[in-house]
MMTF fields as JSON, N, C-alpha, C and O atoms, coordinates in Angstrom:
{
  "mmtfVersion": "1.0.0",
  "mmtfProducer": "UNKNOWN",
  "numBonds": 231,
  "numAtoms": 232,
  "numGroups": 58,
  "numChains": 1,
  "numModels": 1,
  "chainsPerModel": [1],
  "groupsPerChain": [58],
  "chainIdList": ["A"],
  "bondAtomList": [4, 2, 8, 6, 12, 10, 16, 14, 20, 18, 24, 22, 28, 26, 32, 30, 36, 34, 40, 38, 44, 42, 48, 46, 52, 50, 56, 54, 60, 58, 64, 62, 68, 66, 72, 70, 76, 74, 80, 78, 84, 82, 88, 86, 92, 90, 96, 94, 100, 98, 104, 102, 108, 106, 112, 110, 116, 114, 120, 118, 124, 122, 128, 126, 132, 130, 136, 134, 140, 138, 144, 142, 148, 146, 152, 150, 156, 154, 160, 158, 164, 162, 168, 166, 172, 170, 176, 174, 180, 178, 184, 182, 188, 186, 192, 190, 196, 194, 200, 198, 204, 202, 208, 206, 212, 210, 216, 214, 220, 218, 224, 222, 228, 226],
  "bondOrderList": [1, 1, 1, 1, 1, 1, 1, 1, 1, 1, 1, 1, 1, 1, 1, 1, 1, 1, 1, 1, 1, 1, 1, 1, 1, 1, 1, 1, 1, 1, 1, 1, 1, 1, 1, 1, 1, 1, 1, 1, 1, 1, 1, 1, 1, 1, 1, 1, 1, 1, 1, 1, 1, 1, 1, 1, 1],
  "groupList": [{"groupName": "MET", "atomNameList": ["N", "CA", "C", "O"], "elementList": ["N", "C", "C", "O"], "formalChargeList": [0, 0, 0, 0], "bondAtomList": [1, 0, 2, 1, 3, 2], "bondOrderList": [1, 1, 2], "singleLetterCode": "M", "chemCompType": "L-PEPTIDE LINKING"}, {"groupName": "ALA", "atomNameList": ["N", "CA", "C", "O"], "elementList": ["N", "C", "C", "O"], "formalChargeList": [0, 0, 0, 0], "bondAtomList": [1, 0, 2, 1, 3, 2], "bondOrderList": [1, 1, 2], "singleLetterCode": "A", "chemCompType": "L-PEPTIDE LINKING"}, {"groupName": "ASP", "atomNameList": ["N", "CA", "C", "O"], "elementList": ["N", "C", "C", "O"], "formalChargeList": [0, 0, 0, 0], "bondAtomList": [1, 0, 2, 1, 3, 2], "bondOrderList": [1, 1, 2], "singleLetterCode": "D", "chemCompType": "L-PEPTIDE LINKING"}, {"groupName": "TRP", "atomNameList": ["N", "CA", "C", "O"], "elementList": ["N", "C", "C", "O"], "formalChargeList": [0, 0, 0, 0], "bondAtomList": [1, 0, 2, 1, 3, 2], "bondOrderList": [1, 1, 2], "singleLetterCode": "W", "chemCompType": "L-PEPTIDE LINKING"}, {"groupName": "THR", "atomNameList": ["N", "CA", "C", "O"], "elementList": ["N", "C", "C", "O"], "formalChargeList": [0, 0, 0, 0], "bondAtomList": [1, 0, 2, 1, 3, 2], "bondOrderList": [1, 1, 2], "singleLetterCode": "T", "chemCompType": "L-PEPTIDE LINKING"}, {"groupName": "LEU", "atomNameList": ["N", "CA", "C", "O"], "elementList": ["N", "C", "C", "O"], "formalChargeList": [0, 0, 0, 0], "bondAtomList": [1, 0, 2, 1, 3, 2], "bondOrderList": [1, 1, 2], "singleLetterCode": "L", "chemCompType": "L-PEPTIDE LINKING"}, {"groupName": "VAL", "atomNameList": ["N", "CA", "C", "O"], "elementList": ["N", "C", "C", "O"], "formalChargeList": [0, 0, 0, 0], "bondAtomList": [1, 0, 2, 1, 3, 2], "bondOrderList": [1, 1, 2], "singleLetterCode": "V", "chemCompType": "L-PEPTIDE LINKING"}, {"groupName": "ARG", "atomNameList": ["N", "CA", "C", "O"], "elementList": ["N", "C", "C", "O"], "formalChargeList": [0, 0, 0, 0], "bondAtomList": [1, 0, 2, 1, 3, 2], "bondOrderList": [1, 1, 2], "singleLetterCode": "R", "chemCompType": "L-PEPTIDE LINKING"}, {"groupName": "GLY", "atomNameList": ["N", "CA", "C", "O"], "elementList": ["N", "C", "C", "O"], "formalChargeList": [0, 0, 0, 0], "bondAtomList": [1, 0, 2, 1, 3, 2], "bondOrderList": [1, 1, 2], "singleLetterCode": "G", "chemCompType": "PEPTIDE LINKING"}, {"groupName": "SER", "atomNameList": ["N", "CA", "C", "O"], "elementList": ["N", "C", "C", "O"], "formalChargeList": [0, 0, 0, 0], "bondAtomList": [1, 0, 2, 1, 3, 2], "bondOrderList": [1, 1, 2], "singleLetterCode": "S", "chemCompType": "L-PEPTIDE LINKING"}, {"groupName": "GLU", "atomNameList": ["N", "CA", "C", "O"], "elementList": ["N", "C", "C", "O"], "formalChargeList": [0, 0, 0, 0], "bondAtomList": [1, 0, 2, 1, 3, 2], "bondOrderList": [1, 1, 2], "singleLetterCode": "E", "chemCompType": "L-PEPTIDE LINKING"}, {"groupName": "HIS", "atomNameList": ["N", "CA", "C", "O"], "elementList": ["N", "C", "C", "O"], "formalChargeList": [0, 0, 0, 0], "bondAtomList": [1, 0, 2, 1, 3, 2], "bondOrderList": [1, 1, 2], "singleLetterCode": "H", "chemCompType": "L-PEPTIDE LINKING"}, {"groupName": "ASN", "atomNameList": ["N", "CA", "C", "O"], "elementList": ["N", "C", "C", "O"], "formalChargeList": [0, 0, 0, 0], "bondAtomList": [1, 0, 2, 1, 3, 2], "bondOrderList": [1, 1, 2], "singleLetterCode": "N", "chemCompType": "L-PEPTIDE LINKING"}, {"groupName": "PHE", "atomNameList": ["N", "CA", "C", "O"], "elementList": ["N", "C", "C", "O"], "formalChargeList": [0, 0, 0, 0], "bondAtomList": [1, 0, 2, 1, 3, 2], "bondOrderList": [1, 1, 2], "singleLetterCode": "F", "chemCompType": "L-PEPTIDE LINKING"}, {"groupName": "ILE", "atomNameList": ["N", "CA", "C", "O"], "elementList": ["N", "C", "C", "O"], "formalChargeList": [0, 0, 0, 0], "bondAtomList": [1, 0, 2, 1, 3, 2], "bondOrderList": [1, 1, 2], "singleLetterCode": "I", "chemCompType": "L-PEPTIDE LINKING"}, {"groupName": "PRO", "atomNameList": ["N", "CA", "C", "O"], "elementList": ["N", "C", "C", "O"], "formalChargeList": [0, 0, 0, 0], "bondAtomList": [1, 0, 2, 1, 3, 2], "bondOrderList": [1, 1, 2], "singleLetterCode": "P", "chemCompType": "L-PEPTIDE LINKING"}],
  "groupTypeList": [0, 0, 1, 2, 1, 3, 1, 4, 1, 5, 0, 6, 7, 8, 9, 7, 10, 8, 6, 2, 5, 6, 7, 7, 11, 12, 5, 2, 1, 5, 13, 14, 2, 7, 2, 8, 2, 12, 5, 7, 10, 4, 7, 6, 8, 7, 5, 13, 10, 4, 7, 9, 1, 15, 10, 11, 1, 1],
  "groupIdList": [1, 2, 3, 4, 5, 6, 7, 8, 9, 10, 11, 12, 13, 14, 15, 16, 17, 18, 19, 20, 21, 22, 23, 24, 25, 26, 27, 28, 29, 30, 31, 32, 33, 34, 35, 36, 37, 38, 39, 40, 41, 42, 43, 44, 45, 46, 47, 48, 49, 50, 51, 52, 53, 54, 55, 56, 57, 58],
  "secStructList": [7, 7, 2, 2, 2, 2, 0, 0, 0, 0, 0, 2, 6, 2, 2, 2, 2, 1, 2, 2, 2, 2, 6, 6, 6, 7, 7, 7, 7, 3, 3, 3, 3, 3, 7, 1, 1, 7, 3, 3, 3, 3, 3, 7, 1, 1, 1, 1, 7, 7, 7, 7, 7, 7, 7, 7, 7, 7],
  "xCoordList": [-58.121, -59.118, -59.402, -60.177, -58.48, -58.159, -56.476, -56.008, -56.135, -54.938, -55.062, -54.158, -56.066, -56.366, -57.485, -57.795, -57.764, -57.916, -57.026, -56.943, -56.187, -55.13, -54.469, -54.171, -54.335, -53.356, -54.032, -53.541, -55.016, -56.865, -55.806, -55.031, -56.372, -56.686, -54.931, -54.803, -53.643, -52.275, -52.228, -51.936, -53.009, -52.446, -52.77, -52.276, -53.909, -55.546, -54.448, -53.925, -54.03, -53.591, -52.307, -52.056, -51.246, -50.226, -49.762, -50.565, -47.783, -46.83, -46.766, -45.992, -47.739, -46.89, -48.42, -48.273, -49.734, -50.568, -50.583, -51.082, -50.123, -50.124, -48.987, -49.355, -47.663, -47.116, -47.494, -47.355, -47.964, -48.605, -49.573, -50.247, -50.643, -51.388, -50.869, -51.696, -50.098, -48.919, -48.795, -48.995, -48.47, -47.654, -47.898, -47.307, -49.419, -51.09, -51.579, -52.705, -51.585, -52.397, -51.625, -52.222, -49.891, -48.922, -48.802, -48.757, -48.757, -48.661, -47.395, -46.69, -46.609, -45.762, -45.895, -46.27, -45.434, -45.388, -44.578, -43.719, -44.136, -43.606, -44.222, -44.971, -43.495, -43.608, -43.099, -41.938, -43.701, -42.872, -42.937, -43.973, -42.222, -42.716, -41.586, -40.365, -42.44, -41.727, -40.798, -41.635, -39.793, -39.122, -38.489, -37.309, -39.125, -38.979, -38.388, -39.141, -36.648, -36.362, -36.151, -35.797, -36.379, -35.858, -36.474, -37.606, -36.636, -38.183, -37.267, -36.182, -37.964, -37.562, -38.592, -39.769, -38.232, -38.595, -38.852, -37.99, -39.584, -40.45, -41.058, -42.249, -39.819, -40.135, -40.453, -39.844, -41.962, -41.77, -42.626, -42.987, -42.572, -42.5, -41.699, -40.7, -41.7, -40.615, -40.287, -39.222, -40.703, -40.538, -39.129, -38.172, -38.998, -37.718, -37.028, -36.859, -36.666, -35.829, -34.893, -35.045, -33.135, -32.769, -31.499, -30.55, -32.011, -31.465, -30.013, -30.315, -28.859, -28.361, -28.586, -29.327, -27.372, -27.351, -27.201, -26.068, -28.257, -28.372, -26.547, -26.071, -26.237, -24.239, -24.276, -24.98, -24.06, -23.713, -23.094, -22.385, -23.005, -22.799, -21.08, -21.006, -20.17, -18.649, -18.438, -17.536],
  "yCoordList": [-55.276, -55.041, -54.517, -54.97, -53.047, -51.829, -52.125, -51.611, -52.708, -53.887, -54.89, -55.269, -55.793, -56.093, -56.451, -57.446, -54.528, -54.681, -54.04, -54.332, -52.938, -52.149, -54.177, -54.261, -54.759, -55.701, -56.589, -56.921, -56.704, -57.128, -55.861, -56.083, -54.819, -53.545, -53.244, -52.752, -53.738, -53.436, -54.173, -53.995, -55.681, -57.333, -56.936, -56.881, -56.729, -56.778, -55.775, -56.368, -54.127, -53.563, -53.758, -53.021, -55.02, -55.131, -54.108, -53.202, -53.597, -53.005, -52.07, -51.233, -51.627, -50.707, -49.419, -48.198, -50.123, -49.305, -49.068, -48.052, -49.872, -50.268, -48.872, -47.703, -49.309, -47.626, -46.259, -45.425, -46.512, -44.125, -44.937, -44.646, -45.981, -45.768, -45.658, -45.201, -45.866, -46.242, -44.429, -43.558, -44.387, -43.184, -41.719, -40.767, -42.119, -41.005, -41.431, -41.503, -41.759, -42.722, -42.694, -42.584, -42.807, -42.203, -43.674, -43.664, -45.055, -46.176, -46.788, -46.022, -48.096, -48.672, -50.394, -51.435, -50.154, -51.311, -52.444, -51.693, -53.689, -54.14, -55.397, -56.36, -54.723, -55.585, -56.657, -56.641, -58.006, -59.536, -59.405, -59.275, -59.435, -59.161, -60.605, -60.528, -61.757, -62.428, -62.025, -61.687, -62.022, -61.878, -62.406, -62.06, -63.912, -65.294, -66.095, -66.874, -65.625, -66.861, -66.41, -67.027, -64.736, -64.294, -63.449, -63.53, -62.887, -62.65, -60.931, -60.999, -59.436, -58.01, -57.445, -57.804, -56.82, -56.388, -54.661, -54.032, -54.184, -52.806, -52.041, -51.965, -51.484, -51.066, -48.976, -48.041, -49.079, -47.926, -47.776, -48.471, -46.792, -45.838, -45.9, -46.55, -45.427, -44.697, -45.606, -45.355, -47.147, -47.729, -48.013, -47.519, -48.559, -48.985, -47.532, -47.954, -46.45, -45.776, -46.026, -47.087, -45.886, -46.19, -45.442, -44.687, -46.045, -44.915, -45.549, -46.464, -45.086, -45.265, -45.935, -45.696, -47.184, -47.606, -47.104, -46.724, -46.882, -46.416, -46.697, -47.795, -46.169, -46.036, -46.522, -45.673, -46.982, -47.713, -46.873, -46.085, -46.664, -46.245, -46.808, -47.793, -46.639, -47.705, -46.895, -47.23],
  "zCoordList": [21.523, 20.82, 19.716, 18.873, 19.645, 18.915, 18.119, 17.103, 18.655, 17.533, 17.184, 16.439, 17.446, 16.813, 14.974, 14.319, 14.842, 13.984, 13.089, 11.896, 13.81, 13.092, 13.107, 11.915, 13.353, 12.522, 11.07, 9.992, 11.525, 10.685, 9.142, 8.212, 9.669, 8.676, 7.841, 6.72, 8.844, 8.034, 6.585, 5.403, 8.052, 6.747, 5.086, 3.96, 5.829, 4.486, 3.525, 2.582, 3.735, 3.236, 2.449, 1.495, 2.935, 2.903, 2.99, 3.214, 2.82, 2.997, 2.451, 2.917, 0.857, 0.925, 1.045, 0.994, 1.202, 1.148, 2.827, 3.31, 3.452, 5.481, 5.626, 5.734, 5.596, 5.463, 5.969, 6.864, 5.02, 4.938, 5.646, 4.657, 6.683, 7.034, 8.466, 9.256, 8.79, 10.711, 10.621, 11.468, 9.515, 9.405, 9.744, 10.252, 9.04, 10.096, 10.719, 10.228, 11.411, 12.214, 13.375, 14.446, 13.355, 14.398, 15.332, 16.562, 14.405, 15.193, 15.047, 14.39, 15.441, 15.044, 14.282, 14.82, 12.896, 13.154, 12.58, 12.116, 12.22, 11.21, 9.786, 9.626, 9.222, 7.505, 7.583, 7.993, 7.243, 6.424, 4.889, 4.238, 4.614, 2.886, 2.081, 1.949, 1.679, 1.306, -0.422, -1.258, -0.812, -1.968, -2.682, -2.718, -3.946, -4.39, -2.645, -2.06, -1.919, -1.051, -0.12, 0.884, -0.243, 0.318, 1.576, 1.099, 2.484, 3.391, 3.901, 4.477, 3.551, 3.375, 4.906, 4.893, 5.812, 6.469, 6.36, 5.746, 6.727, 6.624, 8.141, 8.442, 9.019, 9.918, 9.952, 9.432, 11.037, 10.842, 12.716, 13.665, 12.391, 14.078, 14.978, 14.669, 16.155, 17.141, 17.608, 18.171, 17.818, 17.884, 17.359, 17.954, 16.592, 15.49, 16.253, 17.397, 16.257, 16.57, 16.624, 17.229, 16.387, 16.861, 18.063, 17.851, 19.284, 20.336, 21.58, 22.347, 21.619, 22.154, 23.483, 24.437, 23.117, 24.989, 25.877, 26.173, 26.683, 28.592, 29.001, 29.288, 28.969, 30.042, 31.781, 32.328, 32.254, 33.512, 34.554, 33.927, 35.613, 36.346, 36.496, 35.761, 36.936, 37.511, 38.967, 39.735]
}
C-alpha cells in the first residue's frame, strides 16, 4: 500500500521535484520523461549504484 502511495506522489511531483523527495526519504526510483521523440531516464537511489560483478570460483 505504501509503494502505491509513493508511486502516486512521485508521479504527481514529476522528476524534477520527485528526485529531491526520493533522496530526502532514502528511497529508490526510476523516472522516465519524454523529451520530444526521446525518453530520458533519471535513476535515484542505492538500487541503481554500480556494483562489481560477483567473482566465480574456478
